[in-house]
TITOR-333512 format. One record per atom (N, C-alpha, C, O): residue number from 1; residue in one letter; atom name; y, z, x. Coordinates in steps of 0.02 Angstrom, whole numbers, plus 50000, padded with zeros to 5 digits. Each point is the difference from the previous one (the first is absolute). Layout:
% TITOR-333512
+-----+------+------+-------+-------+-------+
:  nr : rest : atom :     Y :     Z :     X :
+-----+------+------+-------+-------+-------+
: NUM :    a :   CA :     Y :     Z :     X :
...
+-----+------+------+-------+-------+-------+
//
This chain:
% TITOR-333512
+-----+------+------+-------+-------+-------+
:  nr : rest : atom :     Y :     Z :     X :
+-----+------+------+-------+-------+-------+
:   1 :    m :    N : 52623 : 49260 : 49346 :
:   1 :    m :   CA : 49985 : 49960 : 49955 :
:   1 :    m :    C : 49959 : 49933 : 50032 :
:   1 :    m :    O : 49961 : 49969 : 49964 :
:   2 :    v :    N : 50049 : 50014 : 50090 :
:   2 :    v :   CA : 49955 : 49951 : 50024 :
:   2 :    v :    C : 49933 : 50045 : 50027 :
:   2 :    v :    O : 49944 : 49985 : 49979 :
:   3 :    w :    N : 50061 : 50051 : 50051 :
:   3 :    w :   CA : 49933 : 50049 : 50024 :
:   3 :    w :    C : 49974 : 49996 : 49927 :
:   3 :    w :    O : 49954 : 49961 : 49989 :
:   4 :    k :    N : 50071 : 50075 : 49964 :
:   4 :    k :   CA : 49946 : 49999 : 49933 :
:   4 :    k :    C : 49965 : 49931 : 50000 :
:   4 :    k :    O : 49939 : 49997 : 50012 :
:   5 :    v :    N : 50095 : 49953 : 49976 :
:   5 :    v :   CA : 49980 : 49927 : 49980 :
:   5 :    v :    C : 49941 : 49977 : 50066 :
:   5 :    v :    O : 49941 : 49983 : 49993 :
:   6 :    i :    N : 50089 : 50022 : 50057 :
:   6 :    i :   CA : 49948 : 50005 : 50062 :
:   6 :    i :    C : 49921 : 50026 : 49997 :
:   6 :    i :    O : 49946 : 49971 : 50007 :
:   7 :    g :    N : 50071 : 50089 : 49982 :
:   7 :    g :   CA : 49948 : 50048 : 49993 :
:   7 :    g :    C : 49953 : 49982 : 49948 :
:   7 :    g :    O : 49939 : 49993 : 50003 :
:   8 :    g :    N : 50111 : 50000 : 49939 :
:   8 :    g :   CA : 49921 : 49970 : 49930 :
:   8 :    g :    C : 49982 : 49942 : 50023 :
:   8 :    g :    O : 49940 : 49988 : 49991 :
:   9 :    l :    N : 50096 : 49964 : 50039 :
:   9 :    l :   CA : 49959 : 49932 : 50027 :
:   9 :    l :    C : 49942 : 50008 : 50051 :
:   9 :    l :    O : 49949 : 49965 : 50004 :
:  10 :    l :    N : 50064 : 50077 : 50027 :
:  10 :    l :   CA : 49949 : 50042 : 50046 :
:  10 :    l :    C : 49933 : 50021 : 49984 :
:  10 :    l :    O : 49947 : 49987 : 50028 :
:  11 :    l :    N : 50070 : 50055 : 49910 :
:  11 :    l :   CA : 49951 : 50035 : 49956 :
:  11 :    l :    C : 49966 : 49932 : 49967 :
:  11 :    l :    O : 49939 : 49999 : 50007 :
:  12 :    l :    N : 50087 : 49947 : 49959 :
:  12 :    l :   CA : 49993 : 49973 : 49966 :
:  12 :    l :    C : 49919 : 49950 : 50028 :
:  12 :    l :    O : 49942 : 49994 : 49980 :
:  13 :    w :    N : 50101 : 49978 : 50075 :
:  13 :    w :   CA : 49971 : 49964 : 50045 :
:  13 :    w :    C : 49926 : 50040 : 50042 :
:  13 :    w :    O : 49951 : 49969 : 50022 :
:  14 :    l :    N : 50057 : 50087 : 49980 :
:  14 :    l :   CA : 49936 : 50034 : 50028 :
:  14 :    l :    C : 49959 : 50014 : 49935 :
:  14 :    l :    O : 49939 : 50002 : 50005 :
:  15 :    v :    N : 50088 : 50007 : 49943 :
:  15 :    v :   CA : 49942 : 50007 : 49942 :
:  15 :    v :    C : 49953 : 49930 : 49976 :
:  15 :    v :    O : 49943 : 49995 : 49977 :
:  16 :    i :    N : 50117 : 49946 : 50043 :
:  16 :    i :   CA : 49967 : 49944 : 49980 :
:  16 :    i :    C : 49933 : 49981 : 50063 :
:  16 :    i :    O : 49942 : 49982 : 49990 :
:  17 :    s :    N : 50091 : 50031 : 50067 :
:  17 :    s :   CA : 49957 : 49989 : 50064 :
:  17 :    s :    C : 49912 : 50040 : 49974 :
:  17 :    s :    O : 49942 : 49980 : 49995 :
:  18 :    v :    N : 50090 : 50075 : 49995 :
:  18 :    v :   CA : 49934 : 50040 : 49993 :
:  18 :    v :    C : 49958 : 49989 : 49927 :
:  18 :    v :    O : 49942 : 50017 : 49989 :
:  19 :    a :    N : 50090 : 49960 : 49979 :
:  19 :    a :   CA : 49979 : 49957 : 49927 :
:  19 :    a :    C : 49938 : 49953 : 50015 :
:  19 :    a :    O : 49946 : 49996 : 49971 :
:  20 :    g :    N : 50086 : 49964 : 50097 :
:  20 :    g :   CA : 49989 : 49933 : 50014 :
:  20 :    g :    C : 49914 : 50015 : 50030 :
:  20 :    g :    O : 49947 : 49975 : 49980 :
:  21 :    f :    N : 50066 : 50072 : 50072 :
:  21 :    f :   CA : 49932 : 50015 : 50026 :
:  21 :    f :    C : 49953 : 50043 : 49974 :
:  21 :    f :    O : 49943 : 49999 : 50023 :
:  22 :    v :    N : 50076 : 50046 : 49923 :
:  22 :    v :   CA : 49947 : 50031 : 49951 :
:  22 :    v :    C : 49966 : 49949 : 49970 :
:  22 :    v :    O : 49939 : 49998 : 50008 :
:  23 :    i :    N : 50095 : 49949 : 49952 :
:  23 :    i :   CA : 49982 : 49963 : 49942 :
:  23 :    i :    C : 49970 : 49944 : 50036 :
:  23 :    i :    O : 50037 : 49969 : 50040 :
:  24 :    k :    N : 49887 : 50008 : 49951 :
:  24 :    k :   CA : 49965 : 49942 : 50072 :
:  24 :    k :    C : 50035 : 49944 : 49952 :
:  24 :    k :    O : 50016 : 50012 : 49942 :
:  25 :    g :    N : 49994 : 49933 : 50088 :
:  25 :    g :   CA : 50027 : 49951 : 49977 :
:  25 :    g :    C : 50076 : 49984 : 50007 :
:  25 :    g :    O : 50028 : 49946 : 49992 :
:  26 :    l :    N : 49997 : 50108 : 50023 :
:  26 :    l :   CA : 50074 : 49996 : 49981 :
:  26 :    l :    C : 50037 : 50014 : 50089 :
:  26 :    l :    O : 50052 : 50033 : 50009 :
:  27 :    f :    N : 49910 : 49935 : 50044 :
:  27 :    f :   CA : 50017 : 50019 : 50069 :
:  27 :    f :    C : 50075 : 49966 : 50018 :
:  27 :    f :    O : 50033 : 50025 : 50046 :
:  28 :    w :    N : 49992 : 49921 : 49919 :
:  28 :    w :   CA : 50063 : 49955 : 50011 :
:  28 :    w :    C : 50038 : 50042 : 49962 :
:  28 :    w :    O : 50058 : 49980 : 50002 :
:  29 :    l :    N : 49934 : 50083 : 49956 :
:  29 :    l :   CA : 50042 : 50045 : 49978 :
:  29 :    l :    C : 50031 : 50067 : 50062 :
:  29 :    l :    O : 50057 : 50020 : 50010 :
:  30 :    a :    N : 49896 : 49993 : 50011 :
:  30 :    a :   CA : 50013 : 50045 : 50063 :
:  30 :    a :    C : 50014 : 49959 : 50053 :
:  30 :    a :    O : 50033 : 50033 : 50041 :
:  31 :    v :    N : 49958 : 49912 : 49978 :
:  31 :    v :   CA : 50050 : 49965 : 50040 :
:  31 :    v :    C : 50077 : 49988 : 49996 :
:  31 :    v :    O : 50045 : 50007 : 50041 :
:  32 :    i :    N : 49952 : 49971 : 49892 :
:  32 :    i :   CA : 50086 : 50004 : 49965 :
:  32 :    i :    C : 50024 : 50057 : 49999 :
:  32 :    i :    O : 50058 : 50002 : 50022 :
:  33 :    g :    N : 49922 : 50043 : 49962 :
:  33 :    g :   CA : 50015 : 50078 : 49985 :
:  33 :    g :    C : 50019 : 50007 : 50090 :
:  33 :    g :    O : 50059 : 50001 : 50017 :
:  34 :    g :    N : 49895 : 50002 : 50025 :
:  34 :    g :   CA : 50021 : 50020 : 50058 :
:  34 :    g :    C : 50051 : 49954 : 50030 :
:  34 :    g :    O : 50044 : 50031 : 50029 :
:  35 :    v :    N : 49962 : 49909 : 49972 :
:  35 :    v :   CA : 50051 : 49963 : 50035 :
:  35 :    v :    C : 50083 : 50027 : 49974 :
:  35 :    v :    O : 50052 : 50005 : 50033 :
:  36 :    l :    N : 49933 : 50012 : 49889 :
:  36 :    l :   CA : 50080 : 50006 : 49965 :
:  36 :    l :    C : 50010 : 50071 : 50022 :
:  36 :    l :    O : 50058 : 50015 : 50013 :
:  37 :    f :    N : 49893 : 50035 : 49996 :
:  37 :    f :   CA : 50008 : 50069 : 50037 :
:  37 :    f :    C : 50031 : 49998 : 50066 :
:  37 :    f :    O : 50052 : 50031 : 50010 :
:  38 :    v :    N : 49926 : 49942 : 50026 :
:  38 :    v :   CA : 50038 : 49985 : 50063 :
:  38 :    v :    C : 50049 : 49970 : 50021 :
:  38 :    v :    O : 50032 : 50010 : 50052 :
:  39 :    a :    N : 49980 : 49933 : 49885 :
:  39 :    a :   CA : 50068 : 49963 : 50005 :
:  39 :    a :    C : 50055 : 50043 : 49975 :
:  39 :    a :    O : 50054 : 49997 : 50029 :
:  40 :    t :    N : 49937 : 50051 : 49909 :
:  40 :    t :   CA : 50039 : 50065 : 49970 :
:  40 :    t :    C : 50014 : 50025 : 50050 :
:  40 :    t :    O : 50056 : 49990 : 50023 :
:  41 :    a :    N : 49892 : 50056 : 50015 :
:  41 :    a :   CA : 50011 : 50035 : 50059 :
:  41 :    a :    C : 50049 : 49979 : 50065 :
:  41 :    a :    O : 50041 : 50039 : 50025 :
:  42 :    a :    N : 49950 : 49896 : 49997 :
:  42 :    a :   CA : 50041 : 49972 : 50043 :
:  42 :    a :    C : 50077 : 49998 : 49975 :
:  42 :    a :    O : 50048 : 50017 : 50035 :
:  43 :    i :    N : 49956 : 49958 : 49896 :
:  43 :    i :   CA : 50068 : 49993 : 49978 :
:  43 :    i :    C : 50033 : 50072 : 50005 :
:  43 :    i :    O : 50055 : 50006 : 50028 :
:  44 :    g :    N : 49914 : 50042 : 49948 :
:  44 :    g :   CA : 50028 : 50064 : 49986 :
:  44 :    g :    C : 50015 : 50034 : 50077 :
:  44 :    g :    O : 50042 : 50044 : 50007 :
:  45 :    w :    N : 49923 : 49934 : 50039 :
:  45 :    w :   CA : 50002 : 50029 : 50060 :
:  45 :    w :    C : 50055 : 49966 : 50049 :
:  45 :    w :    O : 50025 : 50028 : 50048 :
:  46 :    a :    N : 49988 : 49917 : 49934 :
:  46 :    a :   CA : 50070 : 49963 : 50034 :
:  46 :    a :    C : 50062 : 50012 : 49950 :
:  46 :    a :    O : 50056 : 49995 : 50024 :
:  47 :    r :    N : 49935 : 50024 : 49898 :
:  47 :    r :   CA : 50066 : 50016 : 49979 :
:  47 :    r :    C : 50010 : 50076 : 50050 :
:  47 :    r :    O : 50046 : 50009 : 50040 :
:  48 :    d :    N : 49915 : 50024 : 49948 :
:  48 :    d :   CA : 50010 : 50068 : 50033 :
:  48 :    d :    C : 50022 : 49997 : 50057 :
:  48 :    d :    O : 50053 : 50030 : 50007 :
:  49 :    r :    N : 49918 : 49934 : 50057 :
:  49 :    r :   CA : 50033 : 49990 : 50058 :
:  49 :    r :    C : 50060 : 49971 : 49997 :
:  49 :    r :    O : 50039 : 50027 : 50039 :
:  50 :    k :    N : 49986 : 49925 : 49927 :
:  50 :    k :   CA : 50074 : 49973 : 49986 :
:  50 :    k :    C : 50034 : 50060 : 49977 :
:  50 :    k :    O : 50047 : 50012 : 50038 :
:  51 :    q :    N : 49948 : 50029 : 49917 :
:  51 :    q :   CA : 50038 : 50045 : 49971 :
:  51 :    q :    C : 50024 : 50050 : 50070 :
:  51 :    q :    O : 50059 : 50012 : 50014 :
:  52 :    i :    N : 49900 : 50004 : 50013 :
:  52 :    i :   CA : 49998 : 50046 : 50071 :
:  52 :    i :    C : 50038 : 49978 : 50059 :
:  52 :    i :    O : 50012 : 50045 : 50039 :
:  53 :    k :    N : 50011 : 49893 : 49978 :
:  53 :    k :   CA : 50029 : 49972 : 50039 :
:  53 :    k :    C : 50076 : 50001 : 49967 :
:  53 :    k :    O : 50023 : 49980 : 49946 :
:  54 :    p :    N : 50003 : 50051 : 50110 :
:  54 :    p :   CA : 50092 : 49997 : 49980 :
:  54 :    p :    C : 50019 : 49940 : 49995 :
:  54 :    p :    O : 50059 : 49988 : 49987 :
+-----+------+------+-------+-------+-------+
//
């Protein structure tokens, strides 16, 4: 369940970032999307790493 949410958020942030780069004048949208993408990926990585350790 958690991975579906994280995957969905990663996809959403990727779409927002691409839209920001494609549409001129929305560079700030690409920056926000990129930051949120990295943050969501880091949270997912940290959760996965926490679950692997006994």
